[in-house]
N, C-alpha and C positions, 0 to 999 in steps of 0.2 A: 504493500499500499504506500501511497505517496500522499503527502499533505503539504499545502502551502498555508502557513499559519501567520496571520497578520494581527498585530496589536491595533485595536481600533477604539475610537471614541463612541462609535455606533455603527450598526450595519443592519440592512434589511433586504429581504428578498421579495420581489413582486412577481406574481403570475397572472396574466390577464388583467393587470391593473389592481389586483387585490394583494395586500401584504399578507404573506403566508408565514413569514418568520421575521422576527425583529429583535435585536438586542441593543443594550446600552454599552457602556465600556466594557471591553473584554477582548475576545479573540474571534476573528472571522477565519474559518478553516475550510479550505477547498480539498475534498478527499477524492483521490483516484484510486481505483482498484484494478488489479491485474488477475490473470487466470489462476495463478498459483496461490493467491492470497486465501487465507482461512481465518477462523476465529482467532488464532494466535496472533495474527498481524493486526486485527482489529483491537485486541486487548492491549498489545504493545503500543499502538498508535494512541489509544485513549489514555494510557498511563503517561505516555510522553507529553501529550498536550496538557493534561491537568497539572503536570509537575514542572513544566517549562518555566524557568525563571526569567520572565521578560517584562515584569512590572516593577516600577521603581520602588525602592524602600525609602525610608525618611532621609537618606543621604543622596537620593537621586540615582542610585545604582540599580540595575535591573536584578533584583535579588528575591523577588516575590513571584509566586506562581498565580495563575488566574484564580485558584481556590483562595489563597491568602489574600489576594487583592479584592475578593468579593465581586470579581467580573463574571461576565456571561460568555457563552460560546455559540456562535452560529455555525452549524455544519451544513455544507452544501456539496452534493455529489458533483465531481468534475472529471469525466471520463478523459477529457483532453489532456490531463496531466500525464497520460501514457501515450500521447501523440508523438510520432517520430518524424521530424522534418529534416532528417539528415540527407535524403536523397530527393531530388525534385523540389517542386514548389507546393505540392499538396501533401500535407501531413498524413501518415498512415496511423490508424488507430488499432491495428491488429493486436497490440499488447494490452489494450484496454479490455476488461472483463465484460461479458455479456450482461445485460441489466439483471437478469435473473439471478446471477451470481453476485453482482456488485451491490444490488440494493439491500439485501440483508446484512451485508458487512457494514455498509455506511450506517444502517440503522443501529447495528450493534455498537459502533463507535459512539454514536449519539447517546445510546442507552447507558453505556459504561461511564460516559462523562456525567450524566445525570445521576447515576448511582454513586458517584464520587462526591456528589454534593453541589455540582455546578448547574446553574440555570442554563438550559439548552434550548435553542430554537433550530429549526431546520428549513431547508428549501423543500421543493416537491420534486421527487424523483421522476424522471422522464418528461418533465415540463420544460418549456422555454422560460428560463428565469432571467429576471433583471436583478442583478446583485449590486446593491449600492453599499459602499462602506467609506468610512472616513478614517484613513490611516493615522496612527498615533506614532510619530517618530519621524519617518516611517520606520517600523520595526517588523521585518518579515523574515521568517525562517522556513526552510525547506526540510521536511522529514521524509525518510524513505526507509521503509522496513527492510528492504534488500540490503541497504548499507549497514543496517544494524547487525546482520547476520555475519558480516565479515570481521567484526570486532570481537 
């Protein structure tokens, strides 16, 4: 699994003009799933997100997690994180998982974040979404479960 995690002052997702997910200060997380991903990757990703120290402490250093900062998390499925644009001009999405495989894993990430005590909002799977976010910093981190296996 891959995730682009951005610290935000707020974010929301609209589908057909309707707000389907909205958060205040916290993290906007775009999540991509590949074919080999399992519940183990969803668990790893949720633990990583909830414990990432990207919020400022009293001295202005990023030493607090979203949980410690009292922030919220917006989780949005993003199959294009597994797009490959290395050849030609049109990206290939062959590494992106099929929706029936990806949807439950993205939902599991959101559920595990909520179970950890974080307020979670989501986008709508298989919908055309407008994602609005106001970056804070900007502070953006790329997480990849495949990279974690190499360490």
